[in-house]
C-alpha positions as a Markdown table, in Angstrom:
| # | Residue | x | y | z |
|---|---|---|---|---|
| 1 | Met | 205.5 | -87.6 | 94.0 |
| 2 | Ala | 203.2 | -84.6 | 93.9 |
| 3 | Thr | 203.6 | -82.0 | 96.6 |
| 4 | Arg | 200.8 | -80.3 | 98.5 |
| 5 | Asn | 200.6 | -77.6 | 96.0 |
| 6 | Gly | 200.1 | -80.2 | 93.3 |
| 7 | Thr | 203.5 | -79.8 | 91.7 |
| 8 | Gly | 205.4 | -83.0 | 90.9 |
| 9 | Gly | 208.0 | -81.4 | 88.7 |
| 10 | Glu | 211.2 | -79.5 | 89.6 |
| 11 | Ala | 209.7 | -77.9 | 92.7 |
| 12 | Gly | 208.5 | -81.3 | 94.0 |
| 13 | Gln | 211.9 | -82.7 | 93.3 |
| 14 | Ala | 213.6 | -79.8 | 95.1 |
| 15 | Glu | 211.4 | -80.4 | 98.1 |
| 16 | Leu | 212.2 | -84.1 | 98.2 |
| 17 | Ile | 215.9 | -83.4 | 97.9 |
| 18 | Gly | 215.6 | -80.8 | 100.7 |
| 19 | Tyr | 213.9 | -83.4 | 102.9 |
| 20 | Gln | 216.5 | -86.0 | 102.1 |
| 21 | Ala | 219.3 | -83.5 | 102.8 |
| 22 | Ala | 217.9 | -82.5 | 106.2 |
| 23 | Ile | 217.5 | -86.2 | 107.2 |
| 24 | Ser | 221.1 | -86.9 | 106.0 |
| 25 | Leu | 222.5 | -83.9 | 107.8 |
| 26 | Trp | 220.6 | -85.0 | 111.0 |
| 27 | Ala | 222.1 | -88.5 | 110.7 |
| 28 | His | 225.6 | -87.2 | 110.2 |
| 29 | Glu | 225.4 | -84.8 | 113.1 |
| 30 | Arg | 224.0 | -87.6 | 115.3 |
| 31 | Gly | 227.1 | -89.7 | 114.5 |
| 32 | Val | 229.4 | -86.8 | 115.1 |
| 33 | Cys | 227.7 | -86.1 | 118.4 |
| 34 | Trp | 228.1 | -89.6 | 119.7 |
| 35 | Asn | 231.7 | -89.9 | 118.5 |
| 36 | Arg | 232.6 | -86.7 | 120.3 |
| 37 | Phe | 230.7 | -87.8 | 123.3 |
| 38 | Asn | 232.7 | -91.1 | 123.4 |
| 39 | Val | 236.0 | -89.3 | 123.0 |
| 40 | Met | 235.1 | -86.9 | 125.9 |
| 41 | Leu | 234.0 | -89.8 | 128.0 |
| 42 | Leu | 237.3 | -91.5 | 127.5 |
| 43 | Val | 239.3 | -88.3 | 128.2 |
| 44 | Asn | 237.4 | -87.7 | 131.4 |
| 45 | Ala | 237.8 | -91.3 | 132.5 |
| 46 | Ile | 241.6 | -91.0 | 132.0 |
| 47 | Val | 241.7 | -87.7 | 134.0 |
| 48 | Met | 239.6 | -89.4 | 136.7 |
| 49 | Ala | 241.9 | -92.4 | 136.7 |
| 50 | Val | 245.0 | -90.2 | 137.0 |
| 51 | Leu | 243.3 | -88.3 | 139.8 |
| 52 | Ala | 242.5 | -91.5 | 141.7 |
| 53 | Ala | 246.1 | -92.7 | 141.2 |
| 54 | Thr | 247.4 | -89.3 | 142.5 |
| 55 | Phe | 245.2 | -89.7 | 145.7 |
| 56 | Ala | 246.1 | -93.3 | 146.2 |
| 57 | Asn | 249.8 | -93.0 | 145.7 |
| 58 | Asp | 250.7 | -89.7 | 147.3 |
| 59 | Ser | 248.5 | -88.0 | 149.8 |
| 60 | Ser | 250.8 | -85.0 | 149.8 |
| 61 | Ala | 250.1 | -84.3 | 146.1 |
| 62 | Gln | 247.2 | -81.9 | 146.7 |
| 63 | Val | 248.3 | -79.2 | 144.2 |
| 64 | Pro | 248.5 | -81.6 | 141.2 |
| 65 | Ala | 245.2 | -83.2 | 142.4 |
| 66 | Leu | 243.6 | -79.7 | 142.5 |
| 67 | Ile | 244.9 | -78.9 | 139.1 |
| 68 | Leu | 243.5 | -82.1 | 137.7 |
| 69 | Cys | 240.1 | -81.3 | 139.3 |
| 70 | Val | 240.1 | -77.9 | 137.6 |
| 71 | Ile | 241.1 | -79.5 | 134.2 |
| 72 | Gly | 238.4 | -82.1 | 134.6 |
| 73 | Leu | 235.8 | -79.5 | 135.5 |
| 74 | Ala | 236.8 | -77.5 | 132.4 |
| 75 | Leu | 236.6 | -80.6 | 130.3 |
| 76 | Ser | 233.2 | -81.4 | 131.7 |
| 77 | Ala | 231.9 | -77.9 | 131.0 |
| 78 | Thr | 233.2 | -78.0 | 127.4 |
| 79 | Trp | 231.7 | -81.5 | 127.0 |
| 80 | Leu | 228.3 | -80.3 | 128.2 |
| 81 | Ala | 228.4 | -77.3 | 125.9 |
| 82 | Leu | 229.4 | -79.4 | 122.8 |
| 83 | Thr | 226.8 | -82.1 | 123.6 |
| 84 | Arg | 224.0 | -79.5 | 124.0 |
| 85 | Arg | 225.0 | -77.7 | 120.9 |
| 86 | Ser | 225.0 | -81.0 | 118.9 |
| 87 | Phe | 221.6 | -81.9 | 120.1 |
| 88 | Glu | 220.3 | -78.5 | 119.2 |
| 89 | Val | 221.7 | -78.8 | 115.7 |
| 90 | Gln | 220.2 | -82.2 | 115.4 |
| 91 | Asn | 216.8 | -80.8 | 116.5 |
| 92 | Tyr | 217.2 | -78.0 | 113.8 |
| 93 | Tyr | 217.7 | -80.6 | 111.0 |
| 94 | Leu | 214.8 | -82.7 | 112.2 |
| 95 | Lys | 212.5 | -79.6 | 112.5 |
| 96 | Ser | 213.6 | -78.5 | 109.0 |
| 97 | Ala | 212.7 | -81.9 | 107.6 |
| 98 | Gln | 209.4 | -82.0 | 109.5 |
| 99 | Glu | 208.6 | -78.5 | 108.1 |
| 100 | Ile | 208.9 | -80.0 | 104.6 |
| 101 | Glu | 207.0 | -83.1 | 105.6 |
| 102 | Glu | 204.1 | -81.2 | 107.0 |
| 103 | Gly | 204.0 | -78.4 | 104.4 |
| 104 | Ser | 205.3 | -79.2 | 101.0 |
| 105 | Leu | 204.8 | -83.0 | 101.1 |
| 106 | Gly | 201.2 | -82.4 | 102.3 |
| 107 | Gly | 201.2 | -85.0 | 105.0 |
| 108 | Ala | 201.9 | -87.8 | 102.6 |
| 109 | Val | 204.9 | -88.6 | 104.8 |
| 110 | Arg | 204.4 | -88.5 | 108.6 |
| 111 | Thr | 207.6 | -90.2 | 109.8 |
| 112 | Leu | 208.9 | -87.3 | 111.8 |
| 113 | Ala | 205.6 | -86.1 | 113.2 |
| 114 | Arg | 204.8 | -89.6 | 114.5 |
| 115 | Gly | 208.4 | -90.1 | 115.6 |
| 116 | Glu | 208.4 | -87.0 | 117.7 |
| 117 | Ala | 205.2 | -88.1 | 119.4 |
| 118 | Phe | 206.5 | -91.7 | 119.8 |
| 119 | Gly | 209.8 | -90.4 | 121.3 |
| 120 | Gln | 207.8 | -88.4 | 123.9 |
| 121 | Gly | 206.1 | -91.5 | 125.1 |
| 122 | Glu | 202.8 | -90.9 | 123.3 |
| 123 | Lys | 200.8 | -93.6 | 121.4 |
| 124 | Val | 201.2 | -93.6 | 117.6 |
| 125 | Thr | 199.3 | -95.7 | 115.1 |
| 126 | Leu | 200.9 | -97.2 | 112.0 |
| 127 | Thr | 199.0 | -98.9 | 109.2 |
| 128 | Leu | 200.7 | -102.0 | 108.0 |
| 129 | Asp | 199.1 | -104.3 | 105.4 |
| 130 | Gly | 195.8 | -102.5 | 106.1 |
| 131 | Asp | 195.9 | -103.2 | 109.8 |
| 132 | Asp | 196.4 | -100.5 | 112.5 |
| 133 | Glu | 199.3 | -101.2 | 114.9 |
| 134 | Thr | 199.6 | -99.0 | 118.0 |
| 135 | Met | 203.0 | -98.4 | 119.5 |
| 136 | Gln | 204.2 | -96.6 | 122.6 |
| 137 | Leu | 207.5 | -96.4 | 124.4 |
| 138 | Gly | 207.0 | -97.9 | 127.9 |
| 139 | Gly | 208.5 | -97.3 | 131.3 |
| 140 | Leu | 211.7 | -95.2 | 131.5 |
| 141 | Ala | 212.2 | -95.4 | 127.7 |
| 142 | Gly | 209.2 | -93.1 | 127.3 |
| 143 | Val | 210.6 | -90.6 | 129.8 |
| 144 | Val | 214.4 | -90.6 | 129.6 |
| 145 | Thr | 215.9 | -89.3 | 126.4 |
| 146 | Ala | 219.4 | -89.8 | 125.1 |
| 147 | Glu | 220.1 | -86.1 | 125.6 |
| 148 | Met | 219.0 | -86.3 | 129.3 |
| 149 | Gly | 221.1 | -89.4 | 129.9 |
| 150 | Ala | 224.2 | -87.7 | 128.3 |
| 151 | Gln | 223.7 | -84.6 | 130.5 |
| 152 | Val | 223.3 | -86.7 | 133.6 |
| 153 | Leu | 226.6 | -88.6 | 132.9 |
| 154 | Ile | 228.4 | -85.3 | 132.2 |
| 155 | Gly | 227.0 | -83.9 | 135.4 |
| 156 | Ile | 228.2 | -86.9 | 137.4 |
| 157 | Phe | 231.8 | -86.3 | 136.2 |
| 158 | Gly | 231.5 | -82.6 | 136.9 |
| 159 | Gly | 230.1 | -83.3 | 140.4 |
| 160 | Leu | 233.0 | -85.8 | 141.1 |
| 161 | Tyr | 235.5 | -83.2 | 140.1 |
| 162 | Val | 233.9 | -80.6 | 142.4 |
| 163 | Leu | 233.7 | -83.1 | 145.3 |
| 164 | Leu | 237.4 | -84.2 | 144.8 |
| 165 | Ala | 238.5 | -80.5 | 144.6 |
| 166 | Ile | 236.7 | -79.8 | 147.9 |
| 167 | Leu | 238.2 | -82.8 | 149.6 |
| 168 | Thr | 241.7 | -81.7 | 148.3 |
| 169 | Val | 241.3 | -78.2 | 149.7 |
| 170 | Val | 240.1 | -79.6 | 153.0 |
| 171 | Gln | 243.1 | -81.9 | 153.2 |
| 172 | Met | 245.4 | -79.0 | 152.3 |
| 173 | Gly | 243.8 | -77.0 | 155.1 |
| 174 | Arg | 244.4 | -79.8 | 157.6 |
| 175 | Gln | 248.1 | -80.1 | 156.7 |
| 176 | Met | 248.5 | -76.3 | 157.2 |
| 177 | Phe | 247.3 | -76.4 | 160.8 |
């Protein structure tokens, strides 16, 4: 395949290899991101279950409950930071591949440019067997991203930990007076 500057030799091969490497690195990081997300979801669910069991079984166990809330909040903050970092790294690899797609490959490949517009809910047109097919994400799928959904879920856990910590402190205050 010839590149925009007309070279199809070693330079063109290097650009194609760079493009493929960026896409492979993006796919790998995406897998790592969701594996890490699932582990953190499981850990937070376990902490929340232990916290619920602590409240249900022993209403006088406020100190352990408060410690669990602090641990859960720290886990949620770490989870959010790791998730945001992973999405930023994924974005970097996609933008790197898109840079090659738009520059060196001279627009011969438009997968990422179209994919970005499609992912943002815009209409994109594909030509299949000579026919144009317009596609667009509809409803919430065109508005809510995986990153947004992940951050909302992490926020729910963090908010629950804060709420339970406040309830624990209030309960401790009532027992003191």
